[in-house]
C-alpha positions as CSV (number, residue, x, y, z in Angstrom):
1,M,108.7,88.8,118.1
2,N,105.5,86.7,118.1
3,T,104.6,84.5,115.4
4,T,101.3,82.7,114.4
5,Y,101.4,79.1,112.4
6,Y,98.5,78.7,109.9
7,K,98.2,75.2,108.1
8,S,96.4,76.9,104.9
9,L,95.7,80.6,104.3
10,Y,93.1,81.6,101.7
11,V,93.7,84.6,99.3
12,L,90.2,85.8,98.6
13,D,88.7,89.0,96.5
14,T,86.5,91.1,98.9
15,D,83.6,91.0,96.6
16,M,83.3,87.2,96.8
17,L,83.7,87.4,100.6
18,E,80.9,86.3,102.8
19,A,80.2,87.4,106.1
20,E,81.5,85.1,108.0
21,A,84.8,85.1,106.1
22,T,85.5,88.9,107.3
23,D,86.2,88.0,110.8
24,H,88.8,85.7,109.7
25,L,90.9,88.4,107.9
26,V,94.7,88.0,108.6
27,M,95.9,91.4,108.8
28,C,99.0,91.6,106.5
29,G,99.1,93.2,103.0
30,T,101.5,96.1,102.3
31,Q,103.6,94.7,99.6
32,N,100.8,93.2,97.4
33,W,97.6,94.2,98.9
34,E,96.3,90.7,99.2
35,H,93.4,89.6,101.2
36,Y,94.3,86.2,103.2
37,Y,91.9,84.5,105.6
38,D,92.2,81.6,107.5
39,I,88.9,80.2,106.4
40,C,87.8,79.5,103.0
41,P,83.8,80.5,101.9
42,K,81.9,77.2,100.4
43,D,82.3,77.4,96.7
44,A,84.6,80.2,96.5
45,Y,87.4,79.9,94.2
46,V,90.8,81.1,95.9
47,D,94.4,80.6,95.9
48,T,95.6,78.7,98.9
49,L,98.8,79.1,100.7
50,H,100.3,76.3,102.9
51,D,102.3,76.1,105.4
52,V,102.5,79.8,106.5
53,I,103.7,81.7,109.3
54,L,102.5,85.3,110.5
55,I,105.7,87.1,112.5
56,E,104.9,90.4,114.5
57,F,108.1,92.3,115.1
58,K,108.9,94.3,117.9
59,D,110.9,97.2,116.0
60,K,111.3,98.3,112.3
61,K,114.8,97.4,112.4
62,T,114.6,93.9,113.1
63,F,112.2,93.4,110.5
64,Q,113.8,95.3,107.9
65,S,116.7,93.1,108.4
66,F,114.5,89.9,108.2
67,I,112.8,91.1,104.7
68,A,116.1,91.9,103.3
69,T,117.5,88.5,104.0
70,N,114.5,86.1,103.5
71,E,111.8,85.5,100.9
72,T,108.4,87.0,102.3
73,I,104.6,86.2,100.7
74,D,103.7,89.7,102.2
75,Y,104.4,92.4,104.8
76,S,102.8,95.3,106.6
77,L,103.7,98.7,108.5
78,E,100.3,99.7,109.2
79,H,100.3,98.0,112.8
80,V,101.8,99.1,115.7
81,N,104.5,96.5,114.8
82,P,105.4,95.4,111.5
83,L,104.5,92.1,110.5
84,V,105.3,89.5,107.8
85,L,104.1,86.4,106.3
86,V,106.4,83.8,105.2
87,H,106.4,79.9,104.2
88,G,107.1,77.8,107.0
């Protein structure tokens, strides 16, 4: 299991993205299809999530057990390994 901590993540609408923000997409979004970024474009209206951890699981069984017993922000199954975002 790999984890990445983010002090802040920003939920942005793809229509308001500036070119430099697209390189900062945090790939996690099956549950609600939000778009999460680790930077915020200047003057953008966004929702901000604080103290977030992105967890990458090595297998689906461990992932499924985790999401069944923990409150998640979002998760993704579109990658080689399942991902989940949680408050940390």
